[in-house]
Backbone as a ProteinNet text record, in pm:
[ID]
protein_1_A
[PRIMARY]
MIIRWLGAGSSPAPALQGSTRLPPGSQTYRKKACRTACLRTAAPRDKPNELLHLVLGLVGESGEIAEKFKKWVRDRNSDETLIDRADIAKELGDVLWYVAALADYLDLSLDDIAAANLAKLASREARGLLGGSGDNR
[TERTIARY]
14184.1	14144.7	14239.2	14293.1	14386.4	14319.9	14330.7	14276.2	14389.8	14400.5	14500.2	14432.7	14496.9	14445.2	14498.7	14412.2	14449.2	14567.6	14580	14688.9	14819.9	14823.2	14940.1	15029.3	15011.8	15093.7	15047.8	15139.6	15099.4	15122.7	15178.5	15199.8	15070	15041	14914.1	14908.3	14787.3	14762.8	14762.2	14776.3	14768.8	14628.6	14617.2	14486.7	14390.2	14263.2	14161.5	14164.1	14179.4	14176.6	14294	14266.5	14369.2	14347	14454.9	14450.2	14369.9	14292.8	14223.8	14281.9	14405.7	14473.3	14502.6	14480.3	14497.9	14626.1	14685.2	14801.4	14759.1	14852.2	14817.8	14784.6	14704.9	14684.1	14541.1	14446.2	14309.9	14250.4	14275.3	14222.6	14295.4	14424.3	14498.5	14440.3	14409.2	14347	14212.9	14132	14000.9	14015.4	14108.2	14126.7	14168.4	14260.8	14306.8	14197.5	14125.4	14017.5	13907	13878	13768.5	13804.6	13932.5	13971	13921.8	13929.4	13880.1	13728.2	13663.1	13516.2	13470.5	13543.2	13504.6	13529.3	13612.3	13637	13514.9	13425.4	13309.2	13213	13200.6	13112.9	13176.4	13130.7	13184.6	13148.5	13030	12985.3	12901.6	12966.6	12894.1	12775.1	12780.4	12668.5	12544.4	12565.7	12452.7	12392.6	12461.1	12412.8	12296.7	12183.5	12070.9	12111.3	12068.5	12090.2	12235.8	12324.2	12465.9	12484.2	12408.9	12419.9	12380.3	12271.2	12227.6	12331.9	12389.9	12495.4	12610	12652.9	12764.2	12727.8	12608.8	12566.2	12558.1	12496.4	12484.9	12621.4	12711.7	12847.6	12917.7	12901.4	12961.2	12904.6	12773.6	12709.5	12757.1	12764.3	12808.5	12949.8	13040.8	13179.9	13191.7	13114.4	13113.5	13061.4	12961.2	12907.3	13009.6	13095.8	13200.1	13296.3	13325.1	13409.3	13337.3	13210	13132.1	13127.6	13112.3	13107.4	13239	13350.8	13480.4	13496.1	13449.2	13458.4	13358.6	13244.3	13149.4	13215.8	13283.6	13350.7	13467.9	13533.6	13641.9	13587.2	13471.6	13408.5	13367.5	13301.1	13248.7	13359.2	13457.8	13555.8	13687.4	13715.3	13847.1	13837.4	13717.4	13695	13737.5	13724.5	13756.2	13900.7	13989.7	14131.6	14193.5	14230.2	14281.5	14411.3	14484	14607.3	14576	14451	14412.5	14334.4	14330.1	14265.6	14354.7	14296.1	14369.8	14372.3	14471.4	14479	14496.9	14569	14587.1	14453.5	14372.7	14241.7	14148.5	14152.7	14070.4	14115.6	14246.5	14298.5	14246.7	14237.7	14184.2	14038.6	13960.4	13819.1	13805.6	13889.5	13886.9	13923	14013.3	14046.6	13926.2	13846.2	13724.7	13625.1	13613	13524.7	13575.1	13705.7	13764.3	13737.2	13746.4	13719.2	13575.7	13480.4	13340.8	13315.6	13380.4	13366.7	13418.5	13533.9	13590.9	13502.2	13452.6	13368	13235.6	13178.2	13052.7	13073.4	13181.4	13211.3	13230.1	13302.3	13323.3	13191.2	13106.1	12976.8	12894.1	12903.6	12826.1	12901.1	13016.3	13099.3	13139	13177.4	13223.6	13373.6	13443	13586.4	13613.8	13698.2	13735.4	13808.1	13890	13957.4	13856	13755.4	13652.8	13571.5	13537.1	13460.8	13540.9	13667.5	13751.6	13774.7	13800.6	13823.6	13698.3	13581.8	13456.9	13431.3	13462	13442.9	13536	13664	13757.6	13716.5	13666.2	13619.5	13499.8	13407.8	13290.9	13335.7	13429.1	13476.8	13554.4	13633.3	13706.3	13609.4	13501.9	13400.5	13334.6	13301.6	13241.8	13339.3	13466.9	13567.6	13579.1	13583.1	13596	13476	13359.6	13237.9	13208.5	13299.6	13280.9	13168	13143.5	13030.5	13071.9	13193.4	13233.8	13150.7	13115.4	13028.8	12884	12797.5	12654.9	12613.4	12496.2	12445.5	12375.5	12349.1	12282	12376.1	12323.9	12406.4	12443.2	12358.9	12378.4	12415.1	12525.7	12571.1	12657.3
7489.1	7529.4	7461.7	7539.2	7488.3	7497.4	7391.9	7389.9	7357	7432.1	7402.5	7328.2	7226.4	7151.3	7218.5	7243.3	7320.2	7261.2	7130.7	7070.5	7066.5	7115.8	7098	7221.1	7317.9	7437.9	7526.1	7598.5	7694.9	7647.6	7530.2	7485.3	7433.5	7472.8	7434.5	7286.6	7235.8	7097.7	7091.5	6973.2	6963.4	7000.6	7030.7	7062.5	6949.1	6979.2	6881.8	6755.7	6767.9	6648.1	6560	6433.1	6339.1	6292.8	6285.2	6231.5	6319.2	6254	6325	6282.5	6233.3	6189.6	6309.6	6294	6403	6386.8	6499.4	6489.6	6441.1	6383.9	6339.1	6457.3	6433.6	6536.8	6568.7	6546.8	6588.5	6506.5	6377.8	6296.6	6327.6	6359.4	6400.2	6529.2	6623.8	6747.9	6718.3	6633	6600.4	6545	6453.3	6392.6	6496.5	6583.8	6685.8	6788.6	6829.2	6926.8	6868.9	6743.3	6682.1	6659.9	6657.5	6653	6778	6892.8	7015.7	7018.2	6955.9	6948.4	6865	6758.5	6669.5	6733.1	6835.1	6901.5	6980.5	7014.9	7095	7016.9	6887.9	6803.1	6666.3	6587.9	6453.3	6365.3	6379.6	6299.2	6388.3	6460.3	6558	6501.1	6376.5	6319.3	6303	6294.5	6281.4	6415.9	6522.2	6655.9	6690.5	6736.7	6773.3	6881.7	6864.5	6963.2	6984.3	6890.6	6908.3	6918.5	6839.5	6847.1	6986.7	7038.2	7172.2	7276.1	7258.1	7347.7	7352.1	7235.7	7230.2	7296.2	7269.6	7329.6	7481.6	7529.4	7674	7738.8	7666.9	7717.7	7734.2	7636.9	7644.3	7763.8	7780.3	7891.9	8024.9	8030.4	8152.3	8191.7	8096.7	8126.3	8164.9	8100.9	8139.3	8281.5	8315.2	8450.5	8553.1	8515.2	8608.1	8639.9	8540.6	8565.1	8660	8634.6	8721.1	8863.8	8877.7	9009.9	9085.3	9015.8	9080	9127.3	9046.9	9087.5	9198.4	9200.1	9310.2	9442	9441.1	9562.1	9598.6	9498.4	9522	9592.6	9550.3	9615.8	9758.2	9771.3	9901.2	10000.9	9955.2	10047.6	10055	9956	9950.1	9940.6	9971.1	9978.5	9851	9737.3	9606.6	9594.8	9667.9	9664	9537	9443.9	9315	9327.5	9434.5	9451.8	9485.2	9520.3	9558.5	9450.1	9329.6	9218.5	9177.7	9166.6	9120.4	8967.2	8915.1	8770.8	8692	8746.7	8676.6	8664	8767.6	8764.8	8665.9	8668.4	8574.2	8431	8409.3	8275.6	8224.4	8312.6	8271.4	8227	8302.9	8267.5	8138.5	8121.9	7996.4	7878.4	7900.7	7796.3	7757.4	7857.3	7827.9	7748.9	7785.8	7711	7567.2	7553	7419.6	7335.6	7396.4	7324.4	7272.1	7357	7313.1	7205.8	7217.4	7113.2	6980.3	6982.9	6860.2	6803.3	6889	6841.9	6785.9	6851.7	6804.4	6671.5	6660.3	6534.2	6422.2	6450.3	6349.8	6309.3	6405.8	6376.9	6284.1	6305.3	6225.6	6101.7	6072.5	5957.6	5960.8	6080.2	6098.6	6127.4	6077.9	6098.2	6224.8	6314.6	6432.8	6395.4	6291.1	6245.8	6201.5	6125	6079.9	6196.4	6291.9	6408.6	6487.9	6513.6	6591.9	6518.9	6388.6	6312.3	6310.2	6292.6	6291.5	6428.6	6535.2	6669	6695.2	6655.3	6672.9	6591.3	6469.8	6387	6452.9	6508.1	6577.2	6696	6775.4	6892.3	6853.4	6746.7	6699.2	6653.7	6587.2	6544.3	6665.4	6765.7	6887.6	6956.5	6961.6	7024.5	6950.2	6818.2	6737.9	6755.8	6780.8	6799.3	6946	7035.2	7177.5	7239.1	7187.2	7233.1	7295.9	7351.1	7413.4	7537.4	7612.5	7729.6	7685	7779.5	7747.5	7717.1	7657.8	7629.4	7494.1	7446.7	7319	7215.1	7132.2	7030.8	6918.2	6884.7	6766.9	6805.9	6880.8	6922.1	6816.2
408.4	542.3	641.3	732.1	831.7	968.5	1047	1182.4	1276.9	1386.4	1488.1	1601.1	1650.6	1765.5	1890.2	1987.3	2105.4	2180.6	2182.6	2257.8	2182.6	2059.1	1975.3	1966.7	2052.2	2043.9	1930.1	1869.7	1768.9	1626.8	1607	1470.1	1411.5	1286.4	1227	1194	1195.9	1155.8	1003.9	945.3	800.5	752.7	622.9	565.9	596.8	593.5	632.5	549.1	419.3	336.9	374.6	387.3	428.1	570.1	645.4	780.6	875.2	960	1067.8	1201.7	1198.6	1320.7	1408.5	1535.5	1630.1	1709	1749.2	1837	1973.9	2049.6	2183.6	2273.3	2375.6	2473.8	2509	2417.8	2448.6	2562.5	2565.2	2675.1	2805.1	2795.1	2913.7	2969.3	2881.1	2925.7	2992.9	2929.8	2985.8	3126.8	3145.4	3277.9	3381.9	3344.1	3438.6	3465.4	3362.4	3379.7	3466	3446.9	3522.2	3668.1	3699.5	3840.6	3912.1	3846.4	3908.4	3910	3812.1	3813.2	3931.4	3960.1	4069.2	4206.1	4211.8	4339.5	4387.2	4293.9	4331.9	4418.7	4396.2	4477.5	4488.8	4583.2	4599.8	4480.5	4428	4313.5	4221.8	4127.9	4048.6	3970.6	3929.6	3854.6	3942.2	4072.1	4163.6	4201	4165	4198.2	4104.5	4159	4072.7	3972.7	3851.2	3744.4	3705.1	3736	3700.4	3549	3472.6	3327.1	3278.5	3328.6	3291.4	3333.7	3452.2	3498.6	3398.3	3349	3254.2	3121.6	3072	2944.7	2957.6	3064.8	3084	3107.5	3173.1	3190.1	3056.4	2967.9	2834.3	2757.6	2762.6	2693.5	2754.1	2886.2	2952.2	2914.9	2915.4	2879.8	2733	2646.7	2504.7	2490.1	2569.5	2568.7	2614.1	2707.7	2751.5	2637.2	2553.9	2436.3	2340.6	2315.6	2226.9	2281.2	2411.8	2474.5	2454.7	2468.8	2449.4	2305.2	2210.8	2070.5	2037.3	2104.2	2085.1	2125.1	2238.4	2285	2194.5	2138.2	2043	1918.7	1871.1	1756.4	1794.5	1908.9	1952.2	1987	2063.5	2119.3	2041.9	1962.3	1896.7	1745	1692.7	1548.8	1475.2	1541.3	1482.2	1433.2	1496.3	1459.9	1518.5	1432.5	1480	1558.6	1539.6	1617.3	1762.6	1791.3	1927.2	2001.5	1945.5	2016.2	2133.4	2250.4	2367.7	2363.3	2294	2270.9	2400.8	2494.5	2622.3	2694.8	2691	2754.6	2683.1	2550.3	2472.9	2501.3	2511.7	2540.7	2674.9	2774.4	2904.4	2891.6	2817.1	2798.6	2717.1	2615.8	2539.2	2628.8	2722.8	2819.5	2903.2	2942.7	3019.4	2934.9	2806.8	2716.3	2703.2	2686.1	2673	2797.1	2915.3	3039.3	3039.6	3003.1	3002.5	2895.9	2780.9	2678	2733.6	2797.7	2853.8	2963.7	3052.2	3161.8	3109.2	3010.2	2951.7	2878.9	2803.3	2735.1	2836.5	2943.3	3046.9	3110.1	3141.3	3202.9	3113.4	2981.9	2886.3	2837.1	2899.3	2861.5	2713.8	2668.2	2531.1	2532.1	2433.2	2420.6	2339.7	2393.3	2316.6	2188.2	2193.5	2072.1	1967.2	2008.7	1914.8	1860	1947.1	1904.2	1800.8	1831.5	1741.1	1608.9	1615	1492.1	1404.9	1466.1	1388.9	1326.8	1400.8	1347.9	1230	1242.3	1131.6	1010.2	1033.2	921.5	853.1	932	875.8	791.6	844.2	771.1	645.2	653.4	536.4	428	467.6	371.3	304.8	384	328.3	233.5	273.5	188.4	55.3	61.6	-59.7	-152.7	-95	-175.6	-204.9	-163.8	-188.1	-107.7	13.1	93.8	227.3	235.7	361.7	390.4	288.9	307	315.3	343.4	350.1	492.8	507.1	640.1	641.3	759.2	776.2	831.7	920.6	984	889.2	798.1	712.9	570.9	557.8	425.1	363.9
[MASK]
+++++++++++++++++++++++++++++++++++++++++++++++++++++++++++++++++++++++++++++++++++++++++++++++++++++++++++++++++++++++++++++++++++++++++

């Protein structure tokens, strides 16, 4: 299984087993993205329901991606050559912004989140549990 890190351009990351070291850039992205989050209010953490706003924003942007793929299935017969990758990339950027803003709000490091996720997936891969369901595989 190959995973690409968003900040690393288009070259694939090494297979999951082994190093879970991340390329530089995720914390830089978080800092820059959160500058735009802070422009919305003087102190976003003091704004009522800001956490809920961020969570619902993440869900909404994810839903926009799902909606685009629904229309791709309905209108384009699931032909992968007809995916509007530039449009999907814009929506993924919006999802990434909300992930960064939410992580910042909760004082979580994107590097730590990504490294823990890669370690979890590498463990599942090593135990032959990438398929299936459940959080604690």
